[in-house]
C-alpha positions as CSV (number, residue, x, y, z in Angstrom):
1,M,52.3,78.8,72.7
2,E,54.9,81.1,71.0
3,A,53.0,84.1,72.4
4,L,53.4,82.7,75.9
5,I,57.2,82.2,75.4
6,W,57.6,85.7,74.1
7,I,55.7,87.1,77.1
8,A,57.9,85.1,79.5
9,L,61.1,86.2,77.7
10,T,59.9,89.8,77.8
11,A,59.1,89.6,81.5
12,L,62.5,88.0,82.1
13,A,64.2,90.8,80.2
14,I,62.4,93.5,82.2
15,A,63.1,91.8,85.6
16,A,66.7,90.9,84.9
17,P,68.1,94.4,85.5
18,F,66.5,94.5,88.9
19,Y,67.2,91.1,90.2
20,F,70.6,90.3,88.6
21,P,72.6,92.9,90.6
22,R,70.9,91.7,93.8
23,W,71.8,88.1,93.0
24,R,75.4,89.1,92.2
25,L,75.6,91.1,95.5
26,Q,74.3,88.2,97.5
27,R,76.9,85.9,96.0
28,V,79.7,88.4,96.8
29,L,78.4,88.9,100.4
30,A,78.4,85.1,100.9
31,K,82.2,85.2,100.8
32,P,84.1,86.6,103.8
33,L,86.6,89.5,103.6
34,P,90.0,88.0,102.7
35,P,92.5,87.8,105.6
36,E,94.9,90.2,103.9
37,A,92.1,92.8,103.6
38,E,91.2,92.4,107.3
39,A,94.9,92.9,108.1
40,V,94.6,96.3,106.3
41,L,91.7,97.2,108.5
42,R,93.7,96.4,111.6
43,R,96.6,98.3,110.4
44,N,94.9,101.4,109.0
45,I,91.9,101.8,111.2
46,P,93.4,101.7,114.7
47,V,90.0,101.5,116.5
48,Y,89.1,98.4,114.6
49,K,90.9,96.1,117.0
50,R,88.9,97.5,120.0
51,M,85.5,97.2,118.3
52,S,83.1,94.5,119.4
53,P,83.1,91.3,117.3
54,D,79.6,92.2,116.0
55,L,80.7,95.7,114.8
56,Q,83.8,94.2,113.2
57,Q,81.7,91.7,111.3
58,Q,79.4,94.5,110.2
59,L,82.3,96.5,109.0
60,R,83.9,93.6,107.1
61,R,80.6,92.9,105.3
62,M,80.1,96.5,104.3
63,V,83.6,96.7,103.0
64,V,83.0,93.7,100.8
65,Q,79.9,95.4,99.4
66,F,81.7,98.7,99.0
67,L,84.5,97.2,97.1
68,H,82.0,95.3,94.9
69,Q,79.8,98.3,94.0
70,K,82.2,101.2,93.8
71,K,84.8,102.0,91.2
72,F,88.3,103.3,92.2
73,I,90.2,105.4,89.7
74,G,93.7,106.6,90.2
75,C,94.6,110.1,89.0
76,E,97.9,111.7,87.9
77,G,99.4,108.3,87.3
78,L,98.5,106.8,90.7
79,E,97.7,103.1,90.7
80,V,95.1,102.3,93.3
81,T,96.2,99.2,95.3
82,D,94.1,96.8,97.3
83,E,95.4,98.4,100.5
84,M,94.3,101.9,99.4
85,A,90.8,100.7,98.4
86,V,90.3,98.7,101.6
87,T,91.6,101.6,103.8
88,I,89.2,104.0,102.1
89,A,86.3,101.6,102.2
90,G,86.8,100.7,105.8
91,Q,87.0,104.3,107.0
92,A,84.0,105.3,105.0
93,C,81.9,102.4,106.3
94,L,82.6,103.3,109.9
95,L,79.8,105.9,109.4
96,L,77.3,103.2,108.6
97,L,77.6,100.9,111.6
98,N,74.3,99.8,113.3
99,R,72.3,101.7,110.6
100,P,69.8,99.9,108.4
101,S,71.0,101.8,105.3
102,K,72.5,100.8,102.0
103,V,76.2,101.4,101.4
104,Y,76.2,104.9,99.9
105,P,73.7,104.0,97.2
106,A,74.2,107.2,95.2
107,L,78.0,106.8,95.1
108,H,79.7,105.0,92.2
109,T,83.2,106.4,91.8
110,I,86.1,107.3,94.1
111,L,88.9,109.2,92.4
112,V,92.3,109.1,94.3
113,Y,95.1,111.5,93.7
114,P,98.6,110.9,95.1
115,S,98.6,114.1,97.2
116,E,96.8,117.5,97.3
117,F,95.2,118.3,94.0
118,V,94.2,121.5,92.4
119,A,90.5,122.2,91.7
120,Q,89.1,124.9,89.5
121,R,86.9,127.4,91.3
122,A,85.0,130.4,90.0
123,E,85.5,133.4,92.2
124,V,82.8,136.1,92.3
125,G,84.3,139.6,92.8
126,P,82.9,143.1,93.2
127,G,80.0,143.8,90.9
128,G,79.3,140.1,90.4
129,V,82.3,139.7,88.1
130,V,83.2,136.0,87.9
131,T,86.9,135.0,87.4
132,P,88.4,131.5,87.2
133,G,90.5,130.5,90.2
134,H,92.3,127.5,91.5
135,Q,92.3,125.9,95.0
136,S,94.4,123.1,96.5
137,M,92.2,120.4,97.9
138,L,92.5,117.3,100.2
139,G,89.2,115.9,99.2
140,E,85.9,116.6,97.6
141,S,82.4,115.1,97.7
142,W,80.0,115.6,94.8
143,D,76.3,114.9,94.6
144,D,76.7,113.2,91.2
145,G,78.1,110.1,92.8
146,R,81.8,110.9,93.0
147,V,84.2,111.4,95.9
148,V,87.8,112.7,95.3
149,L,90.5,112.0,97.8
150,S,94.2,112.7,98.3
151,W,95.9,109.4,99.2
152,D,98.7,111.2,101.2
153,N,96.0,112.7,103.4
154,V,94.1,109.4,103.7
155,R,97.3,107.8,105.0
156,Q,97.9,110.7,107.4
157,G,94.3,110.2,108.8
158,A,95.0,106.6,109.3
159,A,98.3,107.2,111.1
160,D,96.8,109.5,113.7
161,W,93.3,108.7,115.0
162,T,93.3,111.3,117.7
163,D,93.9,114.6,116.0
164,G,90.3,115.1,114.7
165,H,91.4,115.3,111.1
166,N,90.3,112.6,108.7
167,V,89.6,113.3,105.0
168,V,87.7,110.1,104.4
169,L,85.3,110.6,107.4
170,H,84.9,114.2,106.3
171,E,84.0,113.6,102.6
172,F,81.8,110.6,103.3
173,A,79.9,112.7,106.0
174,H,79.1,115.0,103.0
175,Q,77.7,112.0,101.2
176,L,75.4,111.2,104.1
177,D,74.4,114.8,104.3
178,S,73.4,114.9,100.7
179,E,71.1,111.9,101.1
180,S,68.4,114.2,102.4
181,G,68.3,116.1,99.1
182,R,71.2,118.5,99.4
183,A,74.3,119.0,101.7
184,N,73.1,121.5,104.3
185,G,74.2,120.0,107.6
186,A,70.9,118.1,108.1
187,P,71.2,114.5,106.9
188,Y,68.3,112.1,106.6
189,L,67.2,111.5,110.3
190,G,64.3,109.2,109.7
191,H,61.5,110.9,111.7
192,P,60.4,114.6,111.1
193,D,60.4,115.2,114.9
194,S,64.2,114.5,115.0
195,Y,65.0,117.6,112.9
196,R,63.8,120.2,115.5
197,E,66.3,119.2,118.2
198,W,69.0,118.5,115.6
199,S,68.6,122.0,114.2
200,E,68.6,123.7,117.6
201,V,71.7,122.0,118.8
202,L,73.7,122.2,115.6
203,S,72.7,125.7,114.8
204,R,73.8,126.9,118.3
205,D,77.2,125.1,118.2
206,Y,77.8,126.2,114.6
207,Q,77.3,129.8,115.6
208,N,79.6,129.4,118.6
209,L,82.3,127.9,116.4
210,R,81.9,130.9,114.0
211,M,82.5,133.2,117.0
212,N,85.5,131.1,118.1
213,A,87.0,131.2,114.6
214,M,86.4,134.9,114.3
215,Y,88.4,135.5,117.5
216,R,90.8,132.7,116.8
217,Q,90.0,130.9,120.1
218,H,91.1,127.3,120.6
219,T,88.3,124.8,120.1
220,V,87.8,121.0,120.0
221,M,86.6,121.2,116.5
222,D,88.6,122.6,113.6
223,H,87.6,126.2,112.6
224,Y,87.0,125.0,109.1
225,G,83.6,123.8,110.4
226,A,82.6,127.5,110.7
227,T,82.6,127.8,106.9
228,N,78.9,126.7,106.5
229,P,76.5,124.2,108.1
230,A,77.5,121.4,105.7
231,E,81.2,121.8,106.6
232,F,80.2,122.0,110.3
233,F,78.5,118.6,110.1
234,A,81.5,117.1,108.3
235,V,84.0,118.5,110.8
236,A,81.9,117.5,113.7
237,T,81.8,114.0,112.3
238,E,85.6,113.9,112.3
239,T,85.7,115.1,115.9
240,F,83.0,112.6,117.0
241,F,85.0,109.6,115.7
242,E,88.5,110.8,116.5
243,K,88.1,113.0,119.7
244,P,85.0,111.6,121.3
245,Y,86.0,112.3,124.9
246,Q,86.8,115.9,124.2
247,M,83.6,116.5,122.2
248,A,81.5,114.8,124.8
249,E,83.0,117.1,127.5
250,H,82.8,120.4,125.6
251,H,79.8,119.8,123.3
252,A,77.6,117.4,125.3
253,E,74.3,118.0,123.5
254,L,76.0,117.9,120.1
255,Y,77.7,114.6,121.1
256,A,74.3,113.2,122.2
257,E,72.8,114.1,118.8
258,F,75.6,112.3,117.0
259,L,75.2,109.3,119.2
260,K,71.6,109.0,118.1
261,Y,72.5,109.6,114.4
262,Y,75.6,107.3,114.1
263,R,74.4,104.7,116.6
264,V,77.9,104.0,118.0
265,D,79.9,105.5,120.8
266,P,83.6,105.8,119.7
267,R,84.6,106.2,123.4
268,E,84.2,102.5,123.6
269,W,87.0,102.0,121.2
270,M,89.5,104.5,122.6
271,S,91.2,105.3,125.9
272,P,90.5,108.6,127.6
273,P,93.1,111.3,126.8
274,P,95.6,112.1,129.5
275,P,94.5,114.9,131.8
276,P,96.1,118.3,131.1
277,P,99.0,119.2,133.3
278,P,98.1,121.1,136.4
279,P,98.8,124.8,136.3
280,Q,102.1,125.7,137.8
281,E,102.0,127.7,141.0
282,T,103.6,131.1,140.8
283,S,105.1,132.9,143.8
284,P,103.3,136.0,145.0
285,Y,106.7,137.6,145.6
286,V,108.8,139.4,143.1
287,Y,112.5,139.0,143.4
288,L,114.8,141.8,142.3
289,T,118.1,140.5,141.0
290,G,119.6,143.7,139.9
291,W,120.6,147.0,141.5
């Protein structure tokens, strides 16, 4: 009898680490997002108010899970408030709507700085000489389960949802990208056949953006996307969610690939941008005003 009890206790001890977190999560998800937290979503995610009730419900549920599973740490004396945490969680979870995926399973910590922060970077010079360097950053995404953000820039991204710049969308796109093994511009797409068309479209538009950046030509996407394929995917994600009409017009095939991947159409949440002013007519005549 004692042997059976010990076997049962041992089995319970082995199973507890697997089932207890799930049990706790189910209890957390059974409670709705508090009204004050939803008010933050309405205030700091302008498209939230125009999303369908189903998508709003999805987003609220994922925010509850995000806040339960992730740890926020303030840096340089910053105290992370509930509004900060909900704002970051809400914007990050926009990328997960309609997708049967977990809420960033590899992520465990979000570090938040008051403003731009300085990161140490090793610079490789001529002859392979490595020298320490420093770089000002708005955000970073690490494959060890950390995301670093500047709160000032998070707030700026929330204030203007049409400029194509959003540090949360950018860094959490990197998190999705790394789910395939490494951040290389090809996130996990589900089926092997999906990668061929994805690669063709993104490679072509990436090379086009590199040429545009080289000649400093105006583009819908920020030239920072020309840095490498991973940055291209992150910048294209910002553009997809914040400038969907412009992206669909100028990068139709790329937009179609992102529609399949993100499974939402941000055009449904936003009004079309105003048409550009018509070009002013110029007279074919030249008037001489002096003698």
